[in-house]
C-alpha positions as CSV (number, residue, x, y, z in Angstrom):
1,M,96.8,106.5,90.5
2,S,93.5,104.9,89.5
3,L,93.3,101.4,87.9
4,T,92.1,102.9,84.6
5,A,95.1,105.3,84.5
6,E,97.5,102.5,85.3
7,A,95.9,100.3,82.7
8,A,96.3,103.2,80.1
9,A,100.0,103.4,81.0
10,L,100.3,99.6,80.4
11,A,98.4,99.8,77.0
12,P,101.5,99.8,74.7
13,E,102.9,96.7,76.5
14,L,99.6,94.9,76.4
15,R,99.2,95.7,72.7
16,R,102.6,94.3,72.0
17,L,101.7,91.1,73.9
18,R,98.4,90.8,72.0
19,R,100.2,91.1,68.7
20,D,102.9,88.6,69.7
21,L,100.1,86.2,70.5
22,H,98.3,87.0,67.2
23,R,101.3,85.9,65.3
24,I,101.5,82.4,66.9
25,P,97.9,81.1,67.0
26,E,97.4,77.6,68.2
27,I,94.4,75.3,68.2
28,G,93.0,73.0,70.9
29,L,94.2,72.0,74.3
30,H,98.0,72.1,73.6
31,L,99.3,75.6,73.0
32,P,103.0,75.4,73.8
33,K,104.1,78.7,72.2
34,T,101.2,80.6,73.7
35,Q,101.7,79.1,77.1
36,A,105.4,80.0,77.0
37,R,104.6,83.6,76.0
38,V,102.1,83.9,78.9
39,L,104.6,82.5,81.4
40,E,107.1,85.1,80.2
41,A,104.6,87.9,80.6
42,L,103.8,86.8,84.2
43,D,107.4,86.4,85.2
44,G,108.4,88.6,88.1
45,L,104.9,89.3,89.4
46,G,105.2,87.0,92.4
47,L,102.4,84.7,91.5
48,E,102.0,81.1,92.4
49,I,102.0,79.5,89.0
50,A,101.0,76.0,87.9
51,T,100.6,74.6,84.4
52,G,98.2,71.9,83.4
53,D,99.0,68.2,83.3
54,G,96.8,67.3,80.3
55,L,96.6,70.7,78.6
56,S,98.7,73.9,78.1
57,S,96.8,75.8,80.8
58,V,98.3,78.4,83.2
59,T,96.8,78.9,86.6
60,A,98.3,81.8,88.6
61,V,97.3,82.7,92.1
62,L,97.9,86.2,93.6
63,R,97.9,86.2,97.4
64,G,96.5,89.4,98.9
65,G,97.8,91.1,101.9
66,R,94.8,90.3,104.1
67,P,92.4,87.3,104.4
68,G,89.3,87.5,102.2
69,P,87.4,85.8,99.4
70,V,88.8,84.2,96.3
71,V,88.0,85.8,93.0
72,L,88.6,84.0,89.7
73,L,89.4,85.9,86.4
74,R,89.5,84.0,83.2
75,G,91.0,84.5,79.7
76,D,90.9,81.9,76.9
77,M,94.0,81.5,74.7
78,D,93.2,79.2,71.7
79,A,92.7,80.1,68.1
80,L,90.6,78.7,65.2
81,P,91.3,76.7,62.0
82,V,90.7,79.9,59.8
83,A,93.1,81.3,57.2
84,E,93.6,84.9,58.0
85,E,92.6,87.6,55.4
86,T,93.1,90.8,57.5
87,P,95.6,93.4,56.3
88,V,97.4,93.8,59.6
89,E,101.2,93.6,59.6
90,F,101.2,91.2,62.6
91,R,99.0,88.6,60.9
92,S,99.2,84.9,61.7
93,G,102.4,83.1,61.0
94,H,100.7,79.7,61.1
95,D,99.0,78.7,57.9
96,G,95.3,78.1,58.2
97,V,95.2,79.2,61.9
98,M,94.0,82.5,63.1
99,H,92.9,84.3,66.3
100,A,89.6,85.0,64.6
101,C,87.7,85.1,67.9
102,G,89.8,87.6,69.8
103,H,91.3,85.2,72.4
104,D,94.6,86.9,72.0
105,L,93.0,90.1,73.3
106,H,91.5,88.1,76.2
107,T,94.9,86.7,77.2
108,A,96.6,90.0,77.0
109,G,93.9,91.6,79.0
110,L,94.1,89.0,81.7
111,V,97.9,89.5,81.9
112,G,97.1,93.2,82.3
113,A,94.7,92.5,85.1
114,A,97.4,90.4,86.8
115,R,99.9,93.2,86.5
116,L,97.5,95.8,87.9
117,L,96.5,93.6,90.9
118,A,100.0,92.5,91.7
119,A,101.0,96.2,92.2
120,R,98.2,96.4,94.8
121,R,98.9,93.1,96.5
122,A,99.4,94.5,100.0
123,D,96.0,96.2,100.0
124,L,93.9,93.2,98.7
125,P,91.7,91.5,101.2
126,G,91.6,88.1,99.5
127,D,93.2,86.1,96.7
128,V,92.9,86.1,92.9
129,V,93.0,83.1,90.6
130,F,94.0,83.9,87.0
131,M,92.7,81.2,84.7
132,F,94.5,81.1,81.3
133,Q,92.6,78.5,79.4
134,P,93.2,76.6,76.2
135,G,90.7,74.7,74.2
136,E,87.6,76.9,74.4
137,E,86.8,76.4,70.7
138,G,85.1,73.0,71.0
139,F,87.7,71.2,73.2
140,D,86.1,71.9,76.6
141,G,89.2,73.5,78.1
142,A,87.2,74.9,81.0
143,G,86.0,71.5,81.9
144,H,89.5,70.1,81.8
145,M,90.8,72.9,84.0
146,I,88.0,72.4,86.5
147,E,88.9,68.7,86.7
148,E,92.5,69.7,87.4
149,G,91.3,72.0,90.2
150,V,91.4,75.6,89.0
151,L,88.3,76.5,91.1
152,E,90.2,75.5,94.3
153,A,93.6,76.7,93.1
154,A,93.9,79.2,96.0
155,G,93.4,76.4,98.5
156,R,89.7,77.2,99.0
157,P,86.8,77.6,96.5
158,A,86.4,80.7,94.4
159,E,83.5,82.8,95.5
160,A,83.1,84.9,92.3
161,A,84.2,84.6,88.7
162,Y,84.4,87.1,85.9
163,G,85.4,87.0,82.2
164,L,85.3,89.2,79.1
165,H,84.8,88.4,75.4
166,V,85.6,90.9,72.6
167,L,83.4,91.3,69.6
168,S,84.7,92.4,66.2
169,G,81.2,93.5,65.2
170,M,77.8,93.9,66.8
171,L,78.9,96.4,69.5
172,P,80.5,99.9,69.1
173,R,84.2,100.1,70.0
174,K,84.9,100.2,73.7
175,V,81.3,99.5,74.7
176,F,80.7,96.8,77.3
177,A,77.5,94.8,77.3
178,A,75.9,92.0,79.2
179,R,72.5,90.8,80.6
180,P,71.3,88.9,83.7
181,G,70.4,85.3,83.4
182,N,70.9,83.6,80.0
183,L,73.7,85.4,78.1
184,M,74.7,82.7,75.6
185,A,73.2,79.4,74.5
186,A,74.1,75.8,75.2
187,S,75.8,74.0,72.4
188,D,75.3,70.4,71.4
189,G,76.6,68.4,68.4
190,M,74.6,66.1,66.2
191,F,76.4,63.6,63.9
192,V,74.5,61.6,61.3
193,R,75.5,58.8,58.9
194,V,72.9,57.7,56.4
195,V,73.7,54.2,55.2
196,G,72.5,53.0,51.8
197,A,73.9,51.0,48.9
198,G,76.1,52.4,46.2
199,G,75.8,52.0,42.5
200,H,76.0,53.6,39.1
201,G,74.6,57.1,38.8
202,S,72.7,56.2,35.7
203,R,70.7,53.4,37.5
204,P,69.5,54.8,40.9
205,S,66.8,52.1,41.0
206,D,69.5,49.5,41.5
207,A,71.0,51.3,44.5
208,L,69.9,52.9,47.7
209,D,70.9,56.5,47.3
210,P,71.8,58.1,50.7
211,I,72.2,61.7,49.4
212,P,68.6,62.7,48.8
213,V,67.6,61.0,52.1
214,A,70.3,62.9,54.0
215,A,69.2,66.1,52.3
216,Q,65.6,65.4,53.3
217,M,66.7,65.1,56.9
218,V,68.5,68.4,56.8
219,T,65.3,70.1,55.5
220,A,63.1,68.2,58.0
221,L,65.2,69.3,60.9
222,Q,64.5,72.9,60.1
223,Q,60.8,72.2,59.8
224,M,61.0,70.4,63.2
225,V,62.4,73.5,64.8
226,T,59.6,75.8,63.6
227,R,56.8,73.3,64.2
228,R,57.7,71.4,67.3
229,F,59.3,74.1,69.6
230,D,57.9,77.2,71.2
231,V,59.2,80.3,69.5
232,F,59.8,81.8,73.0
233,S,62.1,79.0,73.8
234,P,64.6,79.3,70.9
235,V,66.2,76.4,69.1
236,V,68.8,76.7,66.4
237,I,70.0,73.7,64.3
238,T,72.6,74.5,61.7
239,V,74.2,71.8,59.5
240,G,77.7,72.9,58.9
241,V,79.1,69.7,57.4
242,F,77.7,67.6,54.6
243,R,79.8,65.0,52.9
244,A,79.0,62.3,50.3
245,G,80.4,60.7,47.2
246,T,83.5,60.9,45.1
247,R,82.3,61.5,41.5
248,R,79.1,62.7,40.0
249,N,78.2,59.4,38.3
250,I,78.7,57.3,41.4
251,I,76.0,56.7,44.0
252,P,77.9,56.4,47.3
253,D,77.2,53.9,50.1
254,D,76.7,56.6,52.7
255,A,76.3,60.3,53.3
256,V,77.2,62.1,56.6
257,F,76.3,65.5,58.0
258,E,77.1,67.3,61.2
259,A,75.0,69.9,63.0
260,T,75.3,72.4,65.8
261,V,72.3,72.7,68.1
262,R,71.7,75.7,70.3
263,T,69.2,75.9,73.2
264,F,68.8,77.6,76.5
265,S,67.6,74.9,78.9
266,P,68.6,71.2,79.6
267,E,64.9,70.3,79.0
268,T,64.9,71.7,75.5
269,S,68.2,70.1,74.7
270,D,66.8,66.7,75.7
271,Q,63.7,67.3,73.6
272,V,65.8,68.1,70.6
273,E,68.0,65.0,71.1
274,E,64.9,62.8,71.3
275,M,63.0,64.3,68.4
276,A,65.9,64.8,66.0
277,T,67.2,61.3,66.5
278,R,63.8,59.8,65.9
279,L,63.2,62.0,62.9
280,C,66.4,60.8,61.2
281,H,65.8,57.2,61.9
282,D,62.2,57.5,60.6
283,I,63.1,59.2,57.4
284,A,65.9,56.7,56.7
285,S,63.5,53.8,57.4
286,A,60.8,55.3,55.2
287,N,63.2,55.2,52.3
288,G,64.6,51.7,52.9
289,L,67.9,53.0,54.4
290,T,69.3,53.2,57.9
291,A,70.7,56.0,60.0
292,E,73.4,56.2,62.6
293,V,72.9,59.1,64.9
294,R,75.2,60.4,67.7
295,Y,74.1,63.4,69.8
296,D,76.8,64.9,72.0
297,K,75.9,67.3,74.9
298,E,78.7,69.9,74.8
299,Y,78.6,73.3,76.6
300,P,75.7,74.3,78.9
301,A,74.1,77.8,78.6
302,T,76.2,80.7,79.9
303,V,74.1,82.1,82.7
304,N,75.0,85.3,84.5
305,D,74.1,85.5,88.2
306,D,71.6,88.3,88.6
307,A,73.4,90.0,91.5
308,E,76.9,89.6,89.9
309,Y,75.5,91.0,86.6
310,E,74.3,94.2,88.4
311,F,77.6,94.4,90.2
312,A,79.6,94.2,86.9
313,A,77.3,96.7,85.2
314,E,77.7,99.2,88.1
315,T,81.4,98.7,88.1
316,A,81.7,99.3,84.3
317,R,79.6,102.4,84.5
318,D,81.6,103.8,87.4
319,L,84.9,103.3,85.6
320,F,83.9,104.4,82.1
321,G,80.6,106.3,82.2
322,E,77.0,105.4,81.6
323,S,77.4,105.4,77.8
324,R,80.1,102.7,77.9
325,F,77.8,99.9,79.2
326,V,74.6,98.6,77.7
327,R,72.2,95.9,78.9
328,L,71.5,93.4,76.1
329,T,67.8,92.8,75.4
330,D,68.3,89.3,74.1
331,P,70.9,86.5,74.7
332,L,73.3,85.4,71.9
333,M,73.0,82.0,70.3
334,G,76.7,81.5,70.5
335,S,78.1,79.3,73.2
336,E,81.0,79.5,75.7
337,D,82.6,77.0,78.0
338,F,83.0,79.6,80.8
339,S,79.5,78.4,81.3
340,R,81.0,75.5,83.3
341,V,82.6,77.9,85.7
342,L,79.4,79.9,86.1
343,Q,77.5,76.7,86.9
344,R,79.6,76.3,90.0
345,V,80.6,79.9,90.9
346,P,78.4,83.0,90.9
347,G,79.8,85.4,88.4
348,A,79.3,87.4,85.2
349,Y,80.5,87.3,81.6
350,V,80.7,90.6,79.8
351,F,81.2,91.5,76.1
352,L,83.4,94.3,74.9
353,G,83.2,95.9,71.5
354,A,86.5,95.9,69.6
355,C,85.2,96.9,66.1
356,T,87.9,98.6,64.0
357,G,85.4,100.2,61.5
358,P,82.7,102.8,61.8
359,D,79.7,100.5,61.7
360,P,79.8,97.4,63.9
361,L,76.7,96.0,62.2
362,K,78.6,95.8,58.9
363,A,81.9,94.6,60.3
364,P,83.1,91.0,59.8
365,S,82.0,89.0,62.8
366,N,84.0,86.7,65.2
367,H,85.2,83.5,63.4
368,S,85.4,85.3,60.0
369,P,88.8,85.2,58.2
370,R,88.4,89.0,58.0
371,A,87.6,89.5,61.7
372,D,89.6,92.5,62.9
373,F,89.9,93.6,66.6
374,D,91.0,97.0,67.9
375,D,93.6,96.1,70.5
376,E,93.3,99.5,72.1
377,V,90.4,98.0,74.1
378,V,92.7,95.6,75.9
379,A,93.7,98.1,78.6
380,D,90.0,98.9,79.4
381,G,89.3,95.2,79.6
382,A,92.2,94.7,82.0
383,A,91.0,97.6,84.1
384,L,87.5,96.2,84.4
385,L,88.6,92.7,85.4
386,A,91.0,94.1,88.0
387,E,88.4,96.5,89.4
388,L,85.8,93.7,89.6
389,A,88.3,91.7,91.6
390,V,89.2,94.5,93.9
391,R,85.6,95.5,94.7
392,R,84.4,91.9,95.1
393,M,87.2,91.2,97.6
394,H,86.4,94.3,99.6
395,R,82.7,93.2,99.6
396,G,83.8,90.1,101.6
397,P,82.4,86.6,101.7
398,A,79.1,85.9,100.0
């Protein structure tokens, strides 16, 4: 029986697992309920299983029947602080927390790949590392797992790495997509506190109002992007948090805002840090105030190895047909900490459309409280991950 046929037979079980996970979303690096459910799903497969010391990770190693390369397959497990608004009967049982990015599908798909490969253990010329990762959503779970040794979990370094990410919009259902080179942007965080002097709202001349100064910075950052950076080297700065004051007639002492910064090269990231920091200090100084600026380098860009991209694209087309794989023209400005794995191991990251409606361009996107994912795609995702591992092991050492 082919991998795709076996995956189809597993589909009901994988959908149940995904829905179980959807009911118990957890945030960050510590996901005890999720970890326990994953360990239960892997029980009996004959894997060498280790859990993280500083996080609720699960690393499972499958030993093949013959010597060969190590292939790593990854699925992230964490959820988001989003209050679910979907109509599904298996909606989140944790108030204010939701699997709004589809990581429950990723986890179920990786369990499916483990089941498919475990059934073929004797024929595998190599080993497979299954990386069940918490903390992708801003907690650098991949970095923590790398520090704890996931890339050498089989006793020698992984030679190839693959992962999938579902999309609730953008792509038609069951369509895979990727591109060589830059697939997703690097992500940095910018944190600014504008310090003034509070006073009565009726007498602003007796105070140093931080709110209009902070607002000026927000606007100036957007102008900086359009006037200081090449349009062919994209930069995105989005201020997602702005806090100041307690009442409308009180000028506060300070105002704070936080921004996400997206770029595609370390050089551009460094330029943004230098220019944006100087801009905020200069605007504050020009208005008689001060600014405290912190700039955190977070996730690097997600870069697909050219040869591994071609390998993944060929494998997807072989399994599912030409119409089921598309090459993306442009990268996405979203970010992903699987980038840390791809910095060290040649590999590929692939998107999979999981839209439940007829028009993916009108569907709620990932991170929306209305994001809805068709879990019928989980079996196909599991089949692709398993087939990538099988073919890569048979290809031999790099």
